[in-house]
C-alpha positions in Angstrom: -36.1 -125.1 -22.5 -36.5 -126.2 -18.8 -33.3 -125.6 -16.9 -32.5 -127.4 -13.7 -29.7 -127.8 -11.1 -26.2 -127.9 -12.4 -27.1 -125.9 -15.5 -28.7 -129.0 -17.1 -31.2 -128.0 -19.7 -33.8 -130.3 -21.3 -35.7 -129.1 -24.4 -39.5 -129.0 -24.5 -41.3 -130.9 -27.3 -42.8 -128.7 -29.9 -46.2 -127.5 -28.6 -49.1 -125.9 -30.4 -48.8 -122.8 -28.1 -45.4 -122.1 -29.5 -46.9 -121.3 -32.9 -47.4 -123.0 -36.2 -45.2 -126.0 -36.9 -42.8 -125.6 -39.9 -41.4 -128.4 -42.1 -37.6 -128.6 -42.0 -35.1 -130.5 -44.0 -33.7 -133.4 -41.8 -30.0 -133.0 -41.1 -27.7 -135.8 -40.0 -27.4 -136.3 -36.3 -24.0 -134.9 -35.0 -21.3 -137.5 -34.3 -21.2 -138.7 -30.8 -17.6 -140.1 -30.4 -14.2 -139.0 -31.6 -10.9 -140.8 -31.9 -7.6 -139.5 -33.2 -4.9 -142.0 -34.0 -1.3 -140.8 -34.6 1.5 -142.8 -36.4 5.0 -141.4 -36.8 6.9 -140.6 -39.9 4.4 -140.0 -42.6 4.3 -142.8 -45.3 5.6 -143.8 -48.7 2.9 -141.8 -50.5 3.1 -143.6 -53.9 2.6 -146.9 -52.0 -0.2 -145.4 -49.8 -2.3 -143.6 -52.5 -5.3 -145.5 -54.0 -5.9 -146.0 -57.7 -9.2 -145.7 -59.5 -12.1 -143.3 -59.0 -13.9 -141.7 -55.9 -16.3 -144.5 -55.4 -14.6 -147.3 -57.3 -11.0 -147.5 -56.1 -8.2 -149.9 -55.0 -6.3 -149.1 -51.9 -2.5 -148.8 -52.2 -0.3 -151.6 -50.8 0.2 -149.7 -47.5 -3.5 -149.3 -47.0 -4.4 -152.7 -48.4 -4.9 -154.4 -45.0 -7.9 -152.0 -44.6 -9.7 -153.5 -47.6 -12.2 -155.4 -45.3 -13.5 -152.1 -44.0 -12.9 -150.0 -47.1 -16.7 -149.1 -47.1 -16.1 -147.4 -43.8 -13.1 -145.4 -44.9 -12.8 -141.8 -46.4 -9.4 -141.5 -47.9 -8.5 -137.8 -47.8 -5.9 -137.2 -50.3 -3.9 -134.1 -51.3 -4.0 -131.7 -48.4 -1.0 -129.7 -47.3 -0.2 -129.1 -43.6 0.4 -125.4 -44.3 0.0 -124.3 -40.7 3.0 -126.5 -39.5 5.6 -123.8 -38.9 8.6 -124.5 -36.8 10.9 -127.5 -36.3 10.4 -130.2 -38.8 8.8 -133.0 -36.7 7.7 -130.9 -33.9 5.8 -128.4 -36.0 4.0 -131.3 -37.7 2.7 -133.0 -34.6 1.6 -129.7 -33.0 -0.2 -128.7 -36.2 -1.9 -132.1 -36.8 -4.8 -131.5 -34.4 -4.4 -127.7 -33.7 -3.9 -126.1 -37.1 -1.5 -123.8 -35.4 2.2 -123.0 -35.7 4.8 -124.0 -33.1 5.4 -121.1 -30.8 8.7 -119.9 -29.5 10.1 -120.2 -26.0 7.3 -118.1 -24.5 5.0 -121.1 -24.8 7.7 -123.7 -24.3 7.8 -124.4 -28.0 4.3 -125.7 -28.1 1.2 -124.8 -30.0 -0.7 -121.5 -30.0 -4.2 -123.0 -30.0 -6.4 -125.8 -28.8 -6.4 -129.3 -30.4 -9.5 -130.3 -32.2 -10.2 -133.2 -29.9 -10.4 -130.9 -26.9 -12.8 -128.6 -28.6 -15.0 -131.6 -29.4 -14.5 -132.9 -25.8 -15.7 -129.6 -24.4 -18.8 -129.9 -26.6 -19.8 -133.6 -26.1 -17.9 -135.1 -23.2 -16.6 -132.6 -20.5 -19.1 -132.5 -17.6 -21.1 -135.2 -19.2 -18.9 -138.2 -19.1 -16.7 -139.4 -16.3 -13.7 -138.2 -18.3 -13.7 -135.4 -20.8 -11.1 -137.2 -22.9 -8.5 -139.9 -22.7 -5.0 -139.7 -24.2 -3.0 -142.9 -24.5 0.5 -143.6 -26.1 2.6 -146.6 -26.8 6.5 -146.5 -26.7 6.5 -142.8 -26.1 9.0 -140.1 -25.6 11.9 -141.9 -27.2 15.1 -140.3 -28.4 15.9 -136.7 -27.7 13.0 -136.1 -25.3 14.5 -138.7 -22.9 11.1 -139.9 -21.6 9.8 -136.4 -20.9 7.1 -134.2 -22.3 8.4 -132.2 -25.3 7.2 -130.5 -28.4 8.4 -133.6 -30.2 5.8 -135.8 -28.6 2.6 -133.9 -27.7 -0.5 -133.8 -29.9 -3.2 -132.7 -27.4 -3.7 -129.1 -26.2 -6.2 -127.8 -23.8 -9.3 -125.9 -25.1 -8.7 -122.7 -23.2 -5.7 -120.4 -23.1 -2.8 -120.8 -22.6 -3.6 -124.1 -24.5 -1.4 -126.2 -22.2 0.0 -129.4 -23.6 -1.7 -132.7 -22.3 0.7 -135.6 -22.0 -0.7 -139.0 -22.7 -1.1 -141.9 -20.3 1.6 -144.6 -20.7 1.2 -147.5 -18.2 -1.4 -150.0 -19.4 -1.9 -151.5 -16.0 -2.6 -148.2 -14.4 -4.9 -147.2 -17.2 -6.9 -150.4 -17.0 -7.3 -150.1 -13.2 -8.5 -146.5 -13.5 -10.9 -147.1 -16.3 -12.2 -150.6 -15.6 -11.3 -151.3 -12.0 -15.0 -151.3 -11.1 -18.0 -151.2 -13.5 -20.4 -151.3 -10.6 -22.6 -148.2 -10.7 -23.5 -148.6 -7.0 -19.8 -148.4 -6.0 -19.0 -145.4 -3.8 -16.9 -143.7 -6.4 -17.0 -140.6 -8.6 -19.0 -142.3 -11.3 -21.7 -143.3 -8.8 -21.9 -139.8 -7.4 -22.3 -138.3 -10.9 -25.0 -140.9 -11.7 -26.9 -139.9 -8.6 -26.6 -136.2 -9.4 -27.8 -136.6 -13.0 -30.9 -138.7 -11.8 -31.8 -136.1 -9.1 -31.7 -133.4 -11.9 -34.2 -135.5 -14.0 -36.5 -135.8 -11.0 -36.4 -132.1 -10.5 -37.2 -131.4 -14.1 -39.9 -134.1 -14.1 -41.8 -132.0 -11.4 -41.6 -128.9 -13.5 -42.9 -130.7 -16.6 -45.9 -131.9 -14.5 -46.7 -128.4 -13.3 -46.6 -127.1 -17.0 -48.8 -130.0 -18.1 -51.7 -128.9 -15.9 -51.9 -125.6 -17.9 -52.1 -127.1 -21.4 -54.7 -128.3 -23.7 -55.3 -132.0 -24.4 -53.0 -132.4 -27.4 -50.1 -130.5 -25.7 -50.7 -132.6 -22.6 -50.3 -135.7 -24.6 -47.0 -134.5 -26.0 -45.8 -133.6 -22.6 -46.7 -137.1 -21.3 -44.9 -138.7 -24.2 -41.8 -136.5 -23.5 -41.9 -137.5 -19.7 -41.8 -141.1 -20.9 -38.6 -140.4 -22.8 -37.2 -138.6 -19.8 -37.8 -141.8 -17.7 -36.1 -143.9 -20.4 -33.0 -141.6 -20.0 -33.1 -142.2 -16.3 -33.3 -145.9 -16.7 -30.4 -145.8 -19.0 -28.3 -143.8 -16.5 -29.0 -146.4 -13.8 -27.5 -149.2 -15.6 -24.1 -150.0 -17.3 -24.5 -149.8 -21.1 -25.2 -153.2 -22.5 -22.2 -153.0 -24.7 -19.8 -152.3 -21.8 -17.4 -154.9 -20.6 -13.9 -154.8 -19.3 -11.3 -155.6 -22.0 -9.3 -158.8 -21.8 -6.0 -158.1 -20.0 -2.6 -159.3 -21.1 0.7 -159.8 -19.2 2.6 -156.5 -19.8 5.2 -157.2 -17.1 7.9 -157.3 -19.9 6.8 -153.8 -21.1 8.4 -150.7 -19.5 6.1 -147.8 -20.2 8.8 -145.4 -19.1 11.7 -146.8 -21.1 12.0 -143.5 -22.7 13.6 -142.2 -19.5 16.7 -144.2 -20.5 16.8 -143.0 -24.0 19.7 -141.4 -25.7 19.5 -138.9 -28.6 20.2 -141.3 -31.5 18.3 -144.4 -30.2 21.4 -146.5 -29.6 20.3 -147.4 -26.0 17.7 -150.1 -27.0 15.1 -151.9 -24.8 14.4 -154.9 -26.9 12.0 -156.6 -24.5 9.8 -153.4 -24.3 9.9 -153.1 -28.0 8.9 -156.6 -28.6 5.8 -156.0 -26.4 4.6 -153.1 -28.5 2.0 -155.2 -30.6 0.2 -156.7 -27.5 0.4 -153.4 -25.6 -0.9 -151.4 -28.5 -3.8 -154.0 -28.9 -4.7 -153.5 -25.1 -4.5 -149.8 -25.5 -6.9 -150.0 -28.5 -9.3 -152.3 -26.6 -9.3 -149.9 -23.6 -10.1 -146.9 -25.9 -12.9 -148.8 -27.6 -14.4 -149.9 -24.3 -14.1 -146.5 -22.7 -16.3 -145.2 -25.5 -18.7 -148.1 -25.3 -19.0 -147.8 -21.5 -19.7 -144.1 -21.8 -16.6 -143.3 -19.7 -15.6 -140.7 -22.3 -16.6 -139.6 -25.8 -13.2 -138.5 -27.0 -9.8 -140.3 -27.2 -6.4 -140.2 -28.8 -3.9 -143.0 -29.4 -0.3 -142.2 -30.2 1.8 -145.0 -31.6 4.9 -143.4 -30.3 6.3 -139.8 -30.8 7.9 -138.0 -33.7 11.3 -139.5 -32.9 10.1 -143.0 -33.1 13.3 -144.4 -31.9 12.2 -147.9 -31.0 13.0 -151.1 -32.8 10.5 -153.5 -34.4 11.6 -157.0 -33.8 8.2 -158.5 -34.7 8.9 -157.2 -38.2 12.6 -158.5 -38.1 13.7 -154.8 -38.2 16.6 -154.5 -35.7 17.1 -150.7 -36.0 14.8 -148.0 -34.8 12.0 -146.7 -36.9 13.8 -143.3 -37.3 16.7 -145.1 -38.7 14.7 -146.3 -41.6 13.1 -142.9 -42.2 16.2 -140.8 -42.4 18.9 -141.5 -39.8 20.3 -144.4 -41.8 19.2 -143.0 -45.1 15.7 -143.3 -46.4 14.8 -147.0 -46.8 11.4 -147.2 -48.5 11.0 -151.0 -48.4 11.4 -151.1 -44.6 9.3 -148.0 -44.2 6.5 -149.6 -46.3 6.6 -152.7 -44.0 6.2 -150.5 -40.9 3.4 -148.4 -42.4 1.6 -151.5 -43.6 1.7 -152.9 -40.0 0.2 -149.8 -38.8 -2.7 -150.2 -41.2 -3.3 -153.7 -39.8 -3.6 -152.0 -36.3 -6.0 -149.5 -37.8 -8.1 -152.4 -39.2 -8.3 -154.0 -35.8 -9.5 -150.8 -34.2 -12.2 -150.2 -36.7 -13.4 -153.8 -36.6 -13.6 -153.8 -32.9 -15.6 -150.6 -33.0 -17.9 -152.1 -35.6 -18.6 -155.1 -33.3 -20.0 -152.9 -30.5 -23.8 -152.7 -30.6 -25.0 -149.3 -29.3 -28.7 -150.3 -29.8 -29.3 -151.1 -33.4 -26.2 -149.5 -34.7 -22.5 -149.9 -34.1 -20.1 -147.7 -32.1 -18.4 -147.0 -35.4 -21.6 -145.8 -36.9 -21.8 -142.9 -34.4 -18.1 -142.1 -34.4 -15.5 -140.2 -36.3 -11.9 -141.6 -36.4 -9.1 -139.5 -37.7 -5.9 -141.1 -38.7 -2.8 -138.9 -39.3 0.9 -138.1 -39.0 3.2 -135.2 -38.6 4.8 -135.3 -42.1 4.2 -137.0 -45.4 7.6 -137.8 -46.7 10.2 -139.4 -44.3 13.3 -138.4 -46.2 12.4 -134.7 -46.8 10.1 -134.0 -43.9 7.7 -132.6 -46.6 4.2 -131.8 -45.3 2.3 -131.8 -48.7 0.1 -134.6 -49.8 -0.6 -135.6 -46.1 -1.7 -139.2 -45.6 -5.0 -138.7 -43.8 -7.9 -141.1 -43.3 -11.3 -140.6 -41.8 -13.5 -143.5 -40.7 -17.0 -144.0 -39.2 -20.4 -142.7 -39.9 -20.9 -140.0 -37.3 -22.3 -136.6 -38.5 -23.3 -138.1 -41.8 -19.8 -138.7 -42.9 -20.0 -140.5 -46.4 -17.4 -143.2 -46.4 -16.3 -145.8 -49.1 -14.7 -143.0 -51.0 -11.4 -141.6 -52.1 -11.7 -137.8 -52.1 -8.8 -135.4 -53.4 -8.2 -131.9 -52.4 -5.0 -130.8 -54.2 -2.9 -128.4 -52.2 -5.8 -127.2 -49.9 -4.8 -126.5 -46.2 -5.4 -129.4 -43.8 -7.0 -126.8 -41.4 -9.9 -127.1 -43.7 -10.2 -130.7 -42.6 -10.1 -129.9 -39.0 -13.0 -127.5 -39.2 -14.9 -130.0 -41.2 -14.4 -132.5 -38.5 -15.8 -130.0 -35.9 -18.8 -129.5 -38.2 -19.5 -133.3 -38.0 -20.1 -132.8 -34.3 -22.5 -129.9 -34.8 -20.0 -127.0 -34.4 -20.9 -124.4 -37.0 -17.7 -122.5 -37.1 -16.1 -121.9 -40.6 -12.5 -121.6 -39.5 -10.1 -123.4 -37.2 -6.5 -122.9 -36.1 -4.4 -120.3 -37.8 -6.9 -118.4 -40.1 -4.2 -117.6 -42.6 -4.2 -121.4 -43.4 -7.9 -122.1 -43.4 -10.2 -121.3 -46.2 -13.3 -123.0 -44.9 -14.8 -126.6 -44.5 -14.1 -129.1 -47.2 -16.9 -129.9 -49.6 -18.1 -133.5 -50.2 -17.4 -135.0 -46.9 -21.1 -135.6 -46.1 
């Protein structure tokens, strides 16, 4: 390794002076991007679950909108969220990405460990990208949280103790301006300063390579020269905006109040119909911004929450006048209405994956190098049960083998979280509460 300013290290190529070369089994390249997508209220599991075999299956009615990208999906069936300990919905959203139990008042009722997205961000994004991670939410902090941060609505927790909760960004206009207000690398902003710093580090290391090259034999010198060429290619990429990068198309969101939750009451009777009606277009814009934030190399990690665990917003575009929580349990479990809602969410998942697949990252798609994790805080809306959790993975990062329906009856979902980390090159064998983690899942790659 040659180490330069700012603790940046660049590996040397293998040289003859390092000893005899050894053959090694090729391993899949680690995944480069991670997205987590949350939808509230679980599912209607019998209408969600596929039928058939691992590699020849038919998606259930709720997942059927995803048929066009079925070959990019891994349906992960049968896991139990055993680490979800605490209040019914709160414990679920906390455990979803942390694999840890809800703590008592000493930690504000939040989680006792980091969320998997933040561990991944520390590995592949923090200090490398302009933003370590991006957390976005649509129609958030409804009902009892009254528009404020609460254990009912937080999914992301920092990677270091005390694992503080990270609230999502809500205002689509502010988010767009911050992320895409300028895509000019010559602008006098933080992104431009980071670019200059990274280029200066490469220049410094280039000089050290040249000094080393003078002391090597002909074959090693040729390898060094080839490596220097690769370094310059990196520098050229740093000096330009990625070819796939473009600002998303904006929409008029003047009818959407991102802070409508501040006016919420406990049961959801105080409705904001105009804001609720704008959820589809705002959700699409949020999705577009996340995809382009990845494509533009602004970040490598993101989370999208379609609301919070209370889900006390109406769905007028589906002709459902009551709030989502009403159809889950507040008005008695209504499976037909819930199926309609969850099927609509599958349509939004389809849009996300198709947009990621459209982005050319240089001979492969953005989806090819990514892992997308879809989940919820419960499995059964009526009972709040957390067995048979409705989880999906998508993408091809880390060698993930998709186009399959895999079943893990009664295994802890923490096993899935550590498996996701493994896809990013993290070799740990447990994650979250160790009492509910027996090791990585087999048969993902």
